[in-house]
N, C-alpha and C positions, 0 to 999 in steps of 0.2 A: 565131381560128375553132376551134381546136383543142380537145379536152377536158383535155389533160395527163394522160390515162390513160395509165399504162405498166407493163409488169411482167408478172407471173401474176395471172391472173382466172381461179380455177378455177369450171369450171360444177357447182357443187354439188348434191349428191342431195338428193331428198326422202325422209327416213324414215318408215315405216309399222309401226304395231302388227300384231300376230300377224292381227287381223280385216282389216288393210289400212285401216283410218283414219289419219289423218295422226297421225303421233308427233312433235308440235311441240316437246317438251325434246328428244328425240333430234336431231331437225334443228337447233334451235340450239346442240347441242353439236358436231356436225359443223361447222358455220357458225364457231362459237368458236375450234375447234381449228385451223382453217386459217388464221383471222387470226392466232392467237398464232405460228404456225409461220412466219410471214411473208410470206404473199401481199399482193398488192397491190389488191386488190379481189375482189369475189364477184358472180357471174352466179347469180341465183337464178331457178330455174324455166325454165330452158332445156331442152334434151333430156334432160339427165342428172337434170334434176329433175322430170322426167315433166311437164311443163306441162300436156298435153292429156290427161292422164289424173286431172286435177284439175278439182273445181268450182270455180264462179267465186267462191264464199264462202270456200273453202279457199286460192283463191292469194291472196285480199286477207288472210287470217289468216297466212300463212306469209311473206308480205312484211312485216307489221307485225311480227311477231316476229323477223324477221331485221333490220330496222331498229334494233329495240330490243336485240339482243344485240351487234350489231355496234358501236352507240353512238358511231358517226364516227370509227371507227379507219381503215376503208379504204372506198371507194365501194361502194355496193350498186346493182348493177345487174340489173333483172329482166325477164326474156324477155316479150314480147309476140307471142303464138302463138295468136291466135284464128281461128276461124272464117271471119269476115268482118270488115269493115271496121269496122263499127257498134260490133262488140264490142269490139276492138281502141282503138278511141276511148274506150270507155267505161272499159277496163282503164288505158289510159294517164294518163286524167283522174285515176282513183282512186290509182294507183300515185304521181303527185306529191303527192297529199292525205296519204297514207301514210309519205311521207319518204323514198322511193326517189331513189338519185342519178343516175339515168339509165335507159334504157331500151334491150333488145336486141330489135330489130322485125324481124320474120320477114315475109314474103308471108303473106296471108290461106290458111289451110289447106284451105279448101273447093274451090279451084280453082285450075288453074294459068293465070295471067295472062300476057295479051300485054304488050308493054313498056310501053304506054300506062296499062294498068290497073295494072301494077306501081307506075307512078310516081305514078298518082293515089292508091293506097291508101297509099303512104307520106308521101306530102305531107299526106293527110287527117288521119293520124295525128299528124303532126309540127305541124301547126298547132293542134292540139286539146291541146298541150302545151308549156311552156317547158322541159322537161327536155331534156338531152343525149342523143343516140340514135346507137346503134350499129345498123347495118344488117347483118343476117347473110345472108351468101352461101353457099349451100351447094347447088350444082345437083344433086350425084347423089341428095340426098334431097330437094329439093324441086322438081325437075325445070324449074327457070327459073333463068337466070344473071342477076343484077345486074351488066350489061355496063358499060363504060367509056360508052357511048352512054346508058345510064339514068342513071349518076353525074353527067353532064355537065348533064342537066336538073335532077337534084337540087341541084347545088352552090350555087344560090342560095337553098336552106332553110337558115336559119342553125343550126338547132339539129341538123340531122342531121350529126354531127362524126366518126363514125367507121365503119370497116367491120371485120366479122369475115369475114375471107377462108378459107373450107373447100373452095374448089375444090382437086383435088388436084394441080394443076399450078402449080409454085412460078414460073411465069414471070408470073402474074397480079400479085406484088408488084411487079416491076418496072415492068409495063404501067401500073398505079394510080399509082405513083410518079411514073413519066414522064409521065403523063396530067395529074395533079393536085397533085405537089409535095406540100407539106405541109397540103393543104386538109382532107384526112381524116387521122385518125389510123387507121392500118392495123394489125389485130392478126392473127396466125395463127391459123386456129380448127381446124386439122386436126392431131391431136398428131404423126403420124407424117410431117408437113412442118414441123414447129414450127422446127426449126433454121434450115432453109433460108430459112424466113420472115424469122427474126430478122436472119441474114446479109444479105439482100436489103433491110433496112430497116424491117421492122414493129415497130411500138414495143413491143409486147407479144403475149402468148400467152393466147386463151380456152381452157383446157385440160382435158379430161376425167380424165386418169389423175393429175392432181394431188392429186385427191380421197384415193388411196391412198398417192402418195409425193411429200408436198409440199416435204419438205427438198431432195429432189434437183431437183425442178421450180425452185425459187426458185434453186439453185444453178446449174443450166443458165442460166436467164435472166441471172442476175449474170454469169457468165462471159462470155456473148455481150456484154453491157454493157461489159465491162470490155477486150472484144478479146482474150481468152484462148480461143482456138479450139481448141488442143490440149485443155484441161480441159474445152470444151464439147462437143467431139467424144466426149470418152471418156463423160462422163454419158451424152450423147444414143445412143452405141453400147449402151451398157448397158441404157437405157431401152427403144430401140427394139423390141424383142419384145412388150413390154407396149403400146406406143403404138400400133402396129397395130391393136390392140384396138378404138380409137377410130373406124375406118374400116368395121368391120363392122356390120351391122345390129343385132346383138345387144349393141351397146356399154353400154349403160344396165346390162344382167344383169352383165356381164363387170365393168365397174367397179364396181358394188357388191358383187360376189362379192370383188374384191381388196379394198376398204374393210373387207369383215368379216375377211377373212383377216389384215389388217394391225391389227384391233382398232379400227377407227375409224368404223363403221356397221353397218348389216345389209343383207343382200343382198335383203330384201322389195322387189317389185316389183307393179304393179297390173296386171291383166289389161287388154289380152289379152297383154302379157307373162308369162312366166312365168320363175324363177329357173332359171339354167343346171341341166342335168342330164346323165347318162351319159358319154360321151366327151369332150364339150364341157367340161364341168364339170372333169373329170379333167385335159384340157389346161390349161385356164387357171388353174386350181389349180397346177400344177406350175410353170406360168411365174412365178406371182406368188411362190411359195415359193423359186424359184431366184433371181427379181430380190431378195427381201428378205435371201438369205443372202449376197448379193455386191453390197450397196449400196455404191456409191463414197462415200457419205458416211461410212462406214466404215473404206474402206481408200485410202490414199493423200491425193492434194493436197486431196481436197475436204473432208476429216476435219477 
């Protein structure tokens, strides 16, 4: 029943030109660089990819380009973050035709659903495609929880195979595994609870800050997989000030600024987001520069 997905799946950014049109070559360069740095899969057009700031045609163009540049080296999973179920079904079908390897499915953006409405949305989209689906649970952001009760009803849907767990409570990992065993591949989805999730049985990490520091992200998960918790803690403690950024409302701007400082992308974002400025920009810049100067991959065991 499982996907076999595991390891680090960065939620890659969408790159923009100065006029804020999609910069497709730069977006492909970001994607290609992450694959070359050893990540295990890509999430395109999730939150960090600014899904809901993209036009329908842009989404399809970006996905097609991602599939082309990745060329089968790792799975390409696309976010399905549409305003209603009808549009989610249409995008899911198109994503399958364009060569996506899977979908990361969110609740419909237009409405905070009751459990039976959430179930109906997920089931309807799943029935429209044969692609494997990762459900994205993020109660703080979307004001709805994909609880054990919801997942029990959906357990008979064969292509709902994984859960990205972004609730800030690490007890969720144990509750899900106790309830379902290995029925769902569980991924840690909140950067500053990633190691806790891996320790408690998550098979992988959908990560934001990997876009700026992929080498350390891959090393962190590798250390966890081999049970080297001392090394995993060492990397995690170095990383934690940046990982906290993933839990803030301006996570996209912070991650893209970190990418820019590290020479991996541009900080440009589409409105209503604006690039960081003032004290916040100074604060995040200092955090990234300090992290870059003390990278564990350059000092000690991980080198």
